[in-house]
Steps between C-alpha positions, in 0.01 A plus 500: 500500500506753783493406868158661521365277222668194646346554843163565340514181293596300809217664699255401228631142506485479881149647503387251237615213723338668803172520305523133403570400860248731667248226567387359837647155424852645458690546828502862613880503529538457122246770419664745740846425364403601146301801620809624683725442199260669255457808720877527556585483128222741403625749758859462382388558141359840594782590738777440246336693216769672296787326681767295330556289808262269681311611807687434824528137608218482750158344526370823654371717216119482508439747785759738359330485161155571644633798694671633188172502308373784719762719329404387150231703325513256207412198716227690685352609169507148355317373808232767462606734780609794285851630457525748786545433869210286612436432870258218410773320305757552775253362757428201277870419459556543873221247564687243287839531670434254784390226258789584266744466792351161589546388138862627503563314823417172326836519322749225588722586793746213510485283808277728708223252578333741743384715208219398266653372177288338228798303372487296820135407566 
């Protein structure tokens, strides 16, 4: 199995748990934790395409992935924006970056209790 496939399988598993937990009765911290993990693994799956080594050891991959899609005609095309440069697609991705950064920032940060961390409700 490649690193890309491994990250993708883990993203699918994390997202499945997120979907199961995404109900009002489940504490928000648990839902956010799995959303962060699923987005991180999905991003790493795309970012390590064709590599024989894993993506760098960081929780911060989601924003980088979204930015990289603006240079990918294949992704734009699959999302219905055409294969050439597309200002509408670039604007759409730019509108997602703040939320993506907030999701990234949910990653565990050790003992920093001043930062939001869904592992410590």
